[in-house]
ZAZAVEX-956214 format. One record per atom (N, C-alpha, C): residue number from 1; x negated, z negated, y negated; atom name. Coordinates in steps of 0.02 Angstrom, whole numbers, always signed. Atoms other than C-alpha are relative to their C-alpha. Example, Ala and Ser with C-alpha at 12.3 -4.5 7.8 and 13.67 -1.06 7.14 Angstrom:
2
{pos=1&X=-45&Z=+0&Y=+59&site=N}
{pos=1&X=-615&Z=-390&Y=+225&site=CA}
{pos=1&X=-45&Z=+0&Y=-60&site=C}
{pos=2&X=+42&Z=+3&Y=+59&site=N}
{pos=2&X=-684&Z=-357&Y=+53&site=CA}
{pos=2&X=+39&Z=-37&Y=-55&site=C}
//
This chain:
49
{pos=1&X=+44&Z=+7&Y=+57&site=N}
{pos=1&X=-477&Z=-8049&Y=+1994&site=CA}
{pos=1&X=-66&Z=+36&Y=+12&site=C}
{pos=2&X=+63&Z=-34&Y=-16&site=N}
{pos=2&X=-635&Z=-7989&Y=+2080&site=CA}
{pos=2&X=+9&Z=+54&Y=+52&site=C}
{pos=3&X=-13&Z=-50&Y=-50&site=N}
{pos=3&X=-552&Z=-7873&Y=+2205&site=CA}
{pos=3&X=-15&Z=-23&Y=+71&site=C}
{pos=4&X=+16&Z=+27&Y=-66&site=N}
{pos=4&X=-588&Z=-7988&Y=+2352&site=CA}
{pos=4&X=+57&Z=+10&Y=+50&site=C}
{pos=5&X=-57&Z=-7&Y=-45&site=N}
{pos=5&X=-414&Z=-7963&Y=+2421&site=CA}
{pos=5&X=-2&Z=+65&Y=+39&site=C}
{pos=6&X=+5&Z=-64&Y=-35&site=N}
{pos=6&X=-462&Z=-7787&Y=+2475&site=CA}
{pos=6&X=-48&Z=-4&Y=+59&site=C}
{pos=7&X=+49&Z=+7&Y=-55&site=N}
{pos=7&X=-598&Z=-7851&Y=+2594&site=CA}
{pos=7&X=+34&Z=-25&Y=+63&site=C}
{pos=8&X=-27&Z=+25&Y=-63&site=N}
{pos=8&X=-564&Z=-7879&Y=+2778&site=CA}
{pos=8&X=-38&Z=-64&Y=+19&site=C}
{pos=9&X=+25&Z=+66&Y=-21&site=N}
{pos=9&X=-614&Z=-8035&Y=+2876&site=CA}
{pos=9&X=-74&Z=-10&Y=-5&site=C}
{pos=10&X=+72&Z=+11&Y=-1&site=N}
{pos=10&X=-800&Z=-8013&Y=+2905&site=CA}
{pos=10&X=-31&Z=+11&Y=-68&site=C}
{pos=11&X=+27&Z=-13&Y=+66&site=N}
{pos=11&X=-836&Z=-7938&Y=+2735&site=CA}
{pos=11&X=+17&Z=-56&Y=-49&site=C}
{pos=12&X=-21&Z=+55&Y=+43&site=N}
{pos=12&X=-737&Z=-8073&Y=+2647&site=CA}
{pos=12&X=-41&Z=-63&Y=+15&site=C}
{pos=13&X=+40&Z=+58&Y=-19&site=N}
{pos=13&X=-829&Z=-8208&Y=+2744&site=CA}
{pos=13&X=-71&Z=+6&Y=-26&site=C}
{pos=14&X=+68&Z=-11&Y=+24&site=N}
{pos=14&X=-997&Z=-8132&Y=+2699&site=CA}
{pos=14&X=-4&Z=-9&Y=-75&site=C}
{pos=15&X=+0&Z=+6&Y=+73&site=N}
{pos=15&X=-952&Z=-8122&Y=+2515&site=CA}
{pos=15&X=+8&Z=-74&Y=-20&site=C}
{pos=16&X=-10&Z=+70&Y=+16&site=N}
{pos=16&X=-891&Z=-8302&Y=+2513&site=CA}
{pos=16&X=-62&Z=-42&Y=+15&site=C}
{pos=17&X=+61&Z=+36&Y=-16&site=N}
{pos=17&X=-1047&Z=-8366&Y=+2601&site=CA}
{pos=17&X=-54&Z=+16&Y=-51&site=C}
{pos=18&X=+48&Z=-19&Y=+51&site=N}
{pos=18&X=-1154&Z=-8268&Y=+2479&site=CA}
{pos=18&X=+13&Z=-34&Y=-67&site=C}
{pos=19&X=-18&Z=+33&Y=+63&site=N}
{pos=19&X=-1059&Z=-8341&Y=+2331&site=CA}
{pos=19&X=-18&Z=-74&Y=+2&site=C}
{pos=20&X=+17&Z=+71&Y=-7&site=N}
{pos=20&X=-1082&Z=-8518&Y=+2396&site=CA}
{pos=20&X=-75&Z=-10&Y=-3&site=C}
{pos=21&X=+72&Z=+6&Y=+3&site=N}
{pos=21&X=-1267&Z=-8491&Y=+2424&site=CA}
{pos=21&X=-28&Z=+13&Y=-70&site=C}
{pos=22&X=+22&Z=-14&Y=+69&site=N}
{pos=22&X=-1288&Z=-8416&Y=+2250&site=CA}
{pos=22&X=+15&Z=-59&Y=-45&site=C}
{pos=23&X=-17&Z=+59&Y=+40&site=N}
{pos=23&X=-1198&Z=-8564&Y=+2173&site=CA}
{pos=23&X=-47&Z=-58&Y=+15&site=C}
{pos=24&X=+47&Z=+53&Y=-19&site=N}
{pos=24&X=-1307&Z=-8685&Y=+2270&site=CA}
{pos=24&X=-68&Z=+11&Y=-30&site=C}
{pos=25&X=+65&Z=-16&Y=+29&site=N}
{pos=25&X=-1464&Z=-8596&Y=+2210&site=CA}
{pos=25&X=+0&Z=-13&Y=-75&site=C}
{pos=26&X=-4&Z=+12&Y=+73&site=N}
{pos=26&X=-1407&Z=-8601&Y=+2028&site=CA}
{pos=26&X=+0&Z=-74&Y=-15&site=C}
{pos=27&X=-2&Z=+72&Y=+10&site=N}
{pos=27&X=-1367&Z=-8786&Y=+2041&site=CA}
{pos=27&X=-67&Z=-32&Y=+15&site=C}
{pos=28&X=+66&Z=+27&Y=-18&site=N}
{pos=28&X=-1533&Z=-8824&Y=+2127&site=CA}
{pos=28&X=-51&Z=+12&Y=-55&site=C}
{pos=29&X=+47&Z=-17&Y=+53&site=N}
{pos=29&X=-1633&Z=-8734&Y=+1994&site=CA}
{pos=29&X=+19&Z=-36&Y=-65&site=C}
{pos=30&X=-22&Z=+32&Y=+61&site=N}
{pos=30&X=-1528&Z=-8803&Y=+1852&site=CA}
{pos=30&X=-15&Z=-75&Y=-1&site=C}
{pos=31&X=+15&Z=+71&Y=-3&site=N}
{pos=31&X=-1541&Z=-8983&Y=+1908&site=CA}
{pos=31&X=-75&Z=-14&Y=+2&site=C}
{pos=32&X=+72&Z=+8&Y=-1&site=N}
{pos=32&X=-1726&Z=-8960&Y=+1942&site=CA}
{pos=32&X=-29&Z=+5&Y=-70&site=C}
{pos=33&X=+23&Z=-7&Y=+69&site=N}
{pos=33&X=-1755&Z=-8900&Y=+1764&site=CA}
{pos=33&X=+21&Z=-59&Y=-42&site=C}
{pos=34&X=-25&Z=+58&Y=+38&site=N}
{pos=34&X=-1648&Z=-9039&Y=+1694&site=CA}
{pos=34&X=-41&Z=-62&Y=+16&site=C}
{pos=35&X=+39&Z=+58&Y=-20&site=N}
{pos=35&X=-1743&Z=-9169&Y=+1794&site=CA}
{pos=35&X=-72&Z=+3&Y=-27&site=C}
{pos=36&X=+69&Z=-6&Y=+23&site=N}
{pos=36&X=-1912&Z=-9100&Y=+1745&site=CA}
{pos=36&X=-6&Z=-9&Y=-76&site=C}
{pos=37&X=+3&Z=+7&Y=+73&site=N}
{pos=37&X=-1869&Z=-9098&Y=+1560&site=CA}
{pos=37&X=+22&Z=-69&Y=-24&site=C}
{pos=38&X=-27&Z=+64&Y=+23&site=N}
{pos=38&X=-1772&Z=-9262&Y=+1546&site=CA}
{pos=38&X=-16&Z=-59&Y=+45&site=C}
{pos=39&X=+10&Z=+54&Y=-48&site=N}
{pos=39&X=-1826&Z=-9363&Y=+1697&site=CA}
{pos=39&X=-44&Z=-56&Y=-25&site=C}
{pos=40&X=+46&Z=+51&Y=+25&site=N}
{pos=40&X=-1971&Z=-9454&Y=+1616&site=CA}
{pos=40&X=+33&Z=-42&Y=-54&site=C}
{pos=41&X=-33&Z=+35&Y=+55&site=N}
{pos=41&X=-1870&Z=-9499&Y=+1462&site=CA}
{pos=41&X=+55&Z=-46&Y=+26&site=C}
{pos=42&X=-53&Z=+41&Y=-29&site=N}
{pos=42&X=-1723&Z=-9563&Y=+1564&site=CA}
{pos=42&X=-29&Z=-61&Y=+35&site=C}
{pos=43&X=+32&Z=+56&Y=-33&site=N}
{pos=43&X=-1838&Z=-9670&Y=+1670&site=CA}
{pos=43&X=-25&Z=-52&Y=-50&site=C}
{pos=44&X=+23&Z=+47&Y=+52&site=N}
{pos=44&X=-1913&Z=-9747&Y=+1513&site=CA}
{pos=44&X=+59&Z=-38&Y=-29&site=C}
{pos=45&X=-58&Z=+33&Y=+29&site=N}
{pos=45&X=-1740&Z=-9784&Y=+1443&site=CA}
{pos=45&X=+32&Z=-49&Y=+48&site=C}
{pos=46&X=-33&Z=+43&Y=-49&site=N}
{pos=46&X=-1676&Z=-9860&Y=+1605&site=CA}
{pos=46&X=-39&Z=-64&Y=+10&site=C}
{pos=47&X=+36&Z=+62&Y=-9&site=N}
{pos=47&X=-1816&Z=-9983&Y=+1622&site=CA}
{pos=47&X=-72&Z=+9&Y=+21&site=C}
{pos=48&X=+71&Z=-9&Y=-14&site=N}
{pos=48&X=-1989&Z=-9911&Y=+1642&site=CA}
{pos=48&X=-16&Z=+10&Y=+72&site=C}
{pos=49&X=+12&Z=-13&Y=-71&site=N}
{pos=49&X=-1972&Z=-9856&Y=+1822&site=CA}
{pos=49&X=-57&Z=+49&Y=+7&site=C}
//
């Protein structure tokens, strides 16, 4: 699908590590934005924490 099958061991490992780190960064930023926009409202709804 992405042509990863053409890579050898070290190159494939580097690409996979890079993909995992990129995914982690996207999730970190996404959840941070979600928390900053909805966090206060959710806390009020849950019980005034």
